[in-house]
N, C-alpha and C positions, 0 to 999 in steps of 0.2 A: 682314647687309648687308656686303658686302666691297668695298673700294675700294683701288686702288693709289695714287692721288694723295691724300695727306693730309699734314698737318704737325702734329706733336705737340710742344708746347713749354711752358715755364713762363712764367706771366704775371708781372707786377711784384709781385704779392702772394705768389708762390711756389706758386701752384696750377697744375695741369696744364690745358692748353687744347688743343682740337683744331680745326684748320681743315680743313673737309671740304666739297667742292663750293662753295667761296667763302663758306661760312658758318662763323663762329667760335662754337664751343661752349665754355663755361667755367662752372664747373669741370667736369672730367671725371675719371673713375677708370679705371685700366687694371688688368684682372684676368685671371688665368690661368683657362682653362676647366677644366683638369684639373691642379690644382697638385701633387697627389701622384703620380698614375698616369702623367701625361705632361706634366711641367712645361715642356718646350721646345716644346710644340705649342699651337695655338689660344689666342689672346688676344682679349679683348673690351674695347672702350672704351665706357664707360657715361656717360650724363649724370647730373646731380645727382639726378634722380628714379629712377635705376636702369634707364633705357631704353637699349638697345643702339644706339649710333651707328655702330660700326664693328666688324667681325669680321675678325680677321687669322689665317688658318688656319696659316700657317708663319712666325712672326715672325723666326726666325733667317735666313730667306732674303730679308728686306727689304734695300733699299739701305742702306748704312752709316749715313747720318744718321737715317733712320727707325728702323732697328734699335737704334741707340744710345739714342734717345729712349724707345722702348718699354721697353727693358731698364732704363733709369734710372727710369722711372715705376714699373715693377714692383718694383724694389729698394727704392724709397722707401716703398712701401706694405706690402711683405711683411716680416714679422719672425717667422721660425719657426726658432729654433736647432735644430740637429741634434745629438741626444745621441750621443756616440761611446763613452762609458763611464759606468756608474753607479758612483761611488766608494763611497757609503754611503747608508743609509736609517736614519733615527733610530728607527723602529719598524715592525713588520710589521702594525700596525693603523693606521687612519687617524683623524685627520690625522697625517701624518708629513713630516719634513723630508728632502728628497733633496739630496745633493751629487753633481753630475754634471759631466762634462767634455763641452763642446759644441764645435762647430767655431768658436765665437766665444770660447771660454775656459771656465774653471771658474765654476760658479754654484750657488746653492742655491735651492730653491723648496719650497713646501708643497703636498703632494697632499692634497686634502680627503677624497676617497673613491675607492674602486676604480673607480667608474663614470666617473672622469675619465681613465681609460686606455681609449682606443678602438682597437680593431683595425680597420685599414683593409684589410689583405690578410693573407695567411698569414705574411708577414714584416715588415709595416709597422704601426707603432703611432703614435698621437698621444697625448701626455700633457699634460693641461691643469693649470696651477697655480692657486692660489687667486685670482689676479688675472686669469685668463683667457688668460695667455700660453700658447701651444701649442708644445710641444717635439716634434720629429719623431724617431722611430727608424725609419730607412729600411730597415735590413736586420737584423732581430732575430737571425737565426742567425749573422751576421758579428760580433756583439758578443763580447767576451771572456767567458770562463766565469764569472768573478765577477759581471759585470753581468747575465748571463742568469739566474744563480742568484737574485740579488736580485729581478729582475723576475718570475721564476716564482712568487714568494710572492704577487704581486698579480694574476696572470692566471688 
């Protein structure tokens, strides 16, 4: 269901709400349809039960106020640090502690098992830590040689 006239905003409790066809829906969740493959395309706004209220095929083409609200809602919900370099791995058997440089800074996490490294495409991986935080490796071939060598031990 796609609509041009909508208002997405935060309510007094800090939850996102959607005004659509003169009806206020709250709380709502804004999610990317294709978060890895096409992150700037297609966004869906869901109600508390997971039913789609609004489909936005091209969120970056929305008028400024709507676009800003959609992007703010996405940013508040999403947390997927992007690994830029693997500094070290405590062991080549699991569980192992990884020290990585992300676009958000240096961090450490524990990899429970090799099954927690998922290949999304030929060059994209998602690595899940022991707490369920997902780290993205967007372009495996673009990583430095040291990082690729460490990753090769687990792939």
